[in-house]
LODODREN-954316 format. One record per residue: x, y, z of N, C-alpha, C in turn. Coordinates in pm, whole numbers, m for minus. Each point is the difference from the previous one (the first is absolute). Example, Ala and Ser with C-alpha at 12.3 -4.5 7.8 and 13.67 -1.06 7.14 Angstrom:
2
PT     nu     nv     nw    cau    cav    caw     cu     cv     cw
PT   1319   m569    780    m89    119      0     90    120      0
PT    m35    105    m72     82    119      6    m77    109     73
END
This chain:
206
PT     nu     nv     nw    cau    cav    caw     cu     cv     cw
PT   3645  m2563  m2108   m142    m33     20    m65     98     97
PT   m129     19    m15    m79     76     96    m55    m96    105
PT     35     25    125    m35    m94    107    m69     75    113
PT   m112    m56     45    m71     56    116     13    m95    117
PT     53     50    110      9    m74    125   m113     48     90
PT    m93    m89     33   m112     35     86     30    m48    140
PT     27     94     89     37    m33    137    146     33     26
PT     24    107     76    138     38     31     39    m63    134
PT    m19   m132      6     48    m78    114    151     m7     m8
PT     63    m69     95    146    m15    m10     38    m69   m130
PT    m77   m104    m35     26    m69   m126    m26     92   m118
PT   m113     73      3    m34     89   m109    104    108    m21
PT     47     58    109    101    106    m10    131    m54    m55
PT     42   m115     49    126    m59    m47    m10    m37   m147
PT   m115    m56    m39    m20    m38   m139     m2    123    m90
PT    m69    106     44     m8    123    m79    138     60    m22
PT     81      5    104    134     58    m12     88    m85    m91
PT    m10   m132     12     82    m88    m83    m36     15   m148
PT   m130      6    m28    m45     13   m139     34    137    m56
PT    m12    103     84     36    135    m41    148      8    m34
PT     83    m64     83    145      1    m24     37    m76   m127
PT    m89    m89    m46     25    m74   m123    m50     75   m124
PT    m51    120     21    m41     82   m113   m145     m7    m40
PT    m83    m69     78   m142     m9    m31    m73    126     48
PT   m113     29    m63    m86    108     45    m96    m56    104
PT     19     41    125    m72    m62    112    m86    103     72
PT   m123    m41     29    m89     78     85    m39    m85    120
PT    m12     63    116    m37    m71    122   m127     62     56
PT    m95    m86     34   m127     47     53    m22    m58    140
PT    m50     82     91    m30    m48    135   m109     87     61
PT    m71    m59     98   m107     74     68     55    109     91
PT    123    m19     49     60     93     95    119     70    m62
PT     m2    130      4    111     75    m60    130    m19     78
PT     m8    m28    131    123    m19     77     71   m131    m34
PT    m70    m91    m70     64   m125    m43    110     25   m101
PT    m11    111    m73    101     30   m102    136     36     61
PT      3     20    133    127     26     67     92   m122     m5
PT    m58   m117    m31     81   m121    m11     86      1   m127
PT    m37     82    m97     77      7   m125    132     74     26
PT    109    m53    m51    127     67     25     27    106   m106
PT    110     69     14     30    113    m86     26    m39   m145
PT     26   m128    m24     28    m45   m137   m127    m10    m84
PT   m115      2     64   m126    m15    m74    m30    123    m83
PT    m22    m19   m130    m24    113    m91   m141     m1    m58
PT    m85    m90     49   m134    m12    m55   m100     93     66
PT   m128    m34    m19   m109     82     50    m71    m69    116
PT    m62     78     87    m81    m54    108   m141     54    m13
PT    m97    m82     44   m139     40    m11    m78    m56    119
PT    m68     88     74    m81    m43    112   m139    m36    m51
PT    m50   m116     42   m132    m42    m44    m38   m135     55
PT   m125    m37    m21    m53   m129     44     32   m104   m107
PT     70   m107     34     47    m96   m101   m109    m62    m85
PT   m120    m17     54   m106    m68    m78    m97     99    m63
PT     34    128      0    m83    102    m63     51     27   m141
PT    m85    m21    m99     44     15   m139     48    141    m31
PT    m68    100     53     42    138    m26    139     27     55
PT     26    m51    121    132     19     61    107    m78    m75
PT    m36   m118    m47     96    m79    m78     34     71   m132
PT   m101     58    m61     23     73   m126     84    125     25
PT    m24     66    114     81    117     34    146    m38     21
PT     23   m124     44    137    m50     21     64    m47   m130
PT    m80     m6   m110     56    m35   m130    m17   m143    m44
PT    m96    m73     58    m12   m141    m32    m31    m27   m147
PT    m68     92    m65    m42    m23   m139    117    m12    m97
PT    113     57     34    116     m6    m90    107    m97     48
PT    m34    m85     96    100    m89     61     21   m128    m79
PT    122    m49      6     34   m132    m52     m5   m105    111
PT     25     46    123      6    m90    116    m68     66    119
PT    m77    m79     76    m55     46    127     37   m101    108
PT     57     49    109     36    m84    115    m83     44    119
PT    m85    m88     50    m83     30    117     67    m59    124
PT     60     87     81     78    m48    115    m36     81    126
PT   m129     19     23    m43     64    123     18   m101    114
PT    m33     41    121     12    m90    115   m121    m94     12
PT    m98     14    m90   m125    m76      9    m12    m94   m119
PT     m2   m131     26     m9    m98   m108   m125     19    m85
PT   m115     20     65   m126     14    m73      0    124    m88
PT     61    106     49     10    122    m80     89    m25   m122
PT    106    m75     19     89    m30   m112    m70    m80   m109
PT    m82    m97     40    m71    m80   m100   m100     85    m76
PT    m66     93     70    m97     87    m67     69     94    m99
PT    113     58     42     76     88    m90     46    m78   m123
PT     51   m122     22     49    m82   m110   m112    m33    m99
PT   m117    m32     53   m112    m32    m87    m45    123    m80
PT     m3    115     65    m38    123    m70    101     31   m111
PT    128    m13     33    106     31    m97    m10    m93   m121
PT    m23   m129     25     m4    m96   m109   m129      1    m80
PT   m112      8     71   m130    m14    m66    m55    131    m54
PT     19    109     73    m56    129    m42     97     74    m93
PT    127      5     39     97     79    m75     88    m83    m93
PT    m17   m131      2     72    m90    m90    151     18      5
PT     52     18    122    144     13     18     66   m134    m34
PT    100     m2    m86     57   m129    m43     72    m80    109
PT     55     70     99     74    m72    105    m43     54    136
PT    m61    m86     81    m51     39    132     55    m96    105
PT     47     57    110     58    m80    108    m65     39    131
PT    m39   m101     80    m61     25    130     86    m60    110
PT     35     80     99     74    m49    115    m96    m48    107
PT     29   m115     60    m86    m54    106     87    m50    115
PT    m64     m8    117     69    m52    119    m55   m136     42
PT   m128    m25    m28    m65   m123     43     21   m108   m105
PT     81   m103     30     25   m106   m100   m126    m71    m45
PT   m101     m8     88   m124    m70    m35    m77     71   m110
PT     27    129    m19    m71     75   m104     70     m7   m135
PT    125    m46     m1     76      1   m124    m68    m83   m108
PT    m48   m118     35    m64    m87    m98   m125     67    m58
PT    m77     66     87   m122     68    m45     35    109   m101
PT    103     79     32     41    108    m90     43    m57   m135
PT     73   m109      3     51    m57   m124   m110    m57    m87
PT   m107    m47     63   m114    m48    m77    m68    113    m76
PT     21    122     47    m54    117    m70     94     45   m112
PT    109    m74    m21     94     33   m105     97    110     38
PT     16     26    131     86    109     45    137    m53     40
PT    102     78    m30    135    m32     45     16     54    141
PT     49    m83     89     12     39    140    141    m22     52
PT     35     77    104    121    m23     78    m43     m8    145
PT     26   m114     63    m37    m17    140    124     22     86
PT      2    112     71    117     34     81     23   m101    112
PT   m108    m59     51     15    m99    107     74   m124    m50
PT    m38    m48   m119     66   m119    m55    144     28    m39
PT     26    121    m53    137     35    m36     90      5    123
PT    m53     57    109     76      7    124     25   m139     56
PT   m102    m86     m7     14   m137     49    106    m75    m80
PT     m2     15   m133     99    m67    m84    142     45     35
PT     14    131     23    132     53     35     47    m57    134
PT    m92     m8     96     35    m54    132     39   m147     m9
PT    m77    m76    m78     30   m142    m15    136    m23    m64
PT     36     85    m96    128    m17    m68    117     27     94
PT    m22     85    101    104     27     98      8   m111    103
PT   m118    m46     44     m6   m102    106     49   m135    m50
PT    m41    m37   m121     30   m134    m50     61     11   m140
PT    129     26     m5     65     27   m128     m1   m119    m94
PT    m17   m120     52      4   m118    m87   m137    m37    m55
PT   m103     60     53   m133    m26    m53    m64    131    m44
PT     82     85    m58    m49    131    m44   m110    m17   m102
PT   m111     73     19   m113     m8    m90    m40    138    m49
PT    m38      7   m126    m53    123    m57   m117    m38    m88
PT   m102     81     m2   m116    m25    m85    m19    117    m94
PT    m34    m31   m124    m26    100   m101   m136    m27    m61
PT    m80    105    m15   m132    m13    m56      3     25   m151
PT    m51    m95    m79    m14     17   m143   m150     m8    m32
PT    m61    118    m22   m145     11    m22    m71    m68    117
PT    m67   m115    m21    m74    m63    110     73   m121     58
PT    127    m15    m32     75   m115     47    121     45     81
PT     23    m67    112    115     31     84    106   m108    m18
PT    123     43    m26    112    m94    m16     95     19    117
PT     29   m108     69     90      3    115    137    m49    m43
PT    105     74     39    138    m41    m21     60    m30    137
PT     66   m113     15     64    m31    128    131    m74    m23
PT     91     18     94    133    m60    m13     22   m106    107
PT     88    m93    m30     38   m100     99    137    m55    m37
PT     84    m33    101    128    m66    m31    m29   m138    m57
PT     83    m45    m90    m28   m127    m68     m5   m115    102
PT   m106    m80      0     m5   m118     88    105   m103    m44
PT     51    m76     93    104    m97    m31    m44    m97   m109
PT   m129    m38      2    m46    m99    m97     m9     54   m143
PT     11    135    m16     m4     59   m133    139     13    m63
PT    106     m9     83    135     20    m52     34   m108   m102
PT     44     43   m116     35    m93   m107   m113    m32    m95
PT   m122     45     33   m114    m22    m90     m7    110   m104
PT    m73    m28   m107    m36    104    m95   m131     63     45
PT    m22    124    m41   m121     70     42   m126    m76    m41
PT      5    m68   m113   m116    m73    m50    m38   m116     92
PT     94    m43     84    m25   m115     86    m62     37    134
PT    m17    128     25    m60     44    126   m151    m21     m5
PT    m58    m37    112   m145    m10     10    m56    135     43
PT    m81     62    m85    m55    131     29   m144    m12     49
PT    m40    101     77   m140     11     36    m78     52   m120
PT   m131     m5      8    m85     49   m108     23    151    m20
PT     13     41   m126     21    141    m37    135     56     46
PT     96    m87     29    131     43     49    108    m32   m103
PT     97     90    m12    116    m25    m87    126     47     71
PT    113    m55    m43    129     50     45     35    120    m87
PT      7    118     61     16    125    m76    146     35    m25
PT     83    m15    102    140     41    m13     85    m71    105
PT    132      8    m20     96    m60     93    108    104     32
PT     35     11    127    115     81     40    106    m96     52
PT    116     m4    m66    103    m94     46     77     58    118
PT     91    m77     55     68     42    123     92    120    m22
PT     31     31   m126     79    119    m31    m86    124    m23
PT   m132    m19     10    m91    113    m16    m50     21   m141
PT     36    m88    m94    m46     15   m138   m148    m36    m10
PT    m78     88    m65   m144    m19    m16    m27    m55   m139
PT    m68   m115     m9    m29    m62   m128   m149    m29    m13
PT    m65     57   m102   m139    m33    m29     m7   m142    m55
PT    m99    m76     45    m12   m139    m45    m84     m3   m128
PT     67      1   m114    m70    m13   m128     33   m132    m68
PT     73    m85     74     35   m132    m51     m9    m97    118
PT    m98    m89     m4    m22    m87    114    101   m114      9
PT     97     m3    m91    110    m96     12    114     55     85
PT    m18    122     53    103     60     83     24    m86    124
PT    127    m16     36     37    m87    112      2     79    130
PT    m60    m56    104     m4     65    131    122    m43     81
PT     63    100     63    127    m28     68     m6     40    148
PT     90    m55     75     11     34    142     30    151     14
PT    m66     64     94     19    143     20    m98     88    m75
PT    m80    m62    m90    m99     79    m75   m113     47     92
PT    m53    117    m32   m126     47     58   m103     m1   m112
PT   m111    m65     25   m103    m15   m102   m110    104     19
PT    m44     57   m111   m110     97      3   m117    m61    m78
PT   m108    m23     71   m120    m57    m62   m105    109    m20
PT    m85    m19    m99   m115     87    m17   m125    m88     m6
PT   m110     54     53   m123    m78      5   m121     91     m8
PT    m95    m35    m86   m126     73     m7    m85    m46    118
PT    m38     95     86    m72    m38    123   m148     33     m6
PT    m45     82    m97   m144     19    m18    m25     63   m136
END
């Protein structure tokens, strides 16, 4: 694929190198030429100095022939503008905007943009280390966020079938990890819950 990375931030540089190493044709654009020093020797793509929200500079970087555009500058507002230009003006089929402010994520998603919030990802990683029994992860599907969380089986659930559990609204039992580490997707609610199980629930939260 032809991929344009707008913003040679630490994330942008790492993403560009990873995609380049996977065989994609990658171009990186940034306002500062010294930002390209973040790219390591494995990077085989192109670099282009320019203003991210300037159409002429974007075209010079090759946006017109791109399959994917990733806007990962250090500025959330700049990323949203680049993403909108890529999607609305150049009709790029896949556009991704990186953001740091969690409060802006919902706004971006209402514009139909795919986002990655580094703050929320870092928080999820920290929570999984701090509280291993209540590990939570959230995944965005279009305009809906699905939360996955784990918990050791409560004593009152031991010996019950999955169908007998009382669930919250929009919540399901997604999978079970038994005490031997076997992972089982719950596709049959007659499955019996046993001592030592770890339960993985999923829930639509918005």
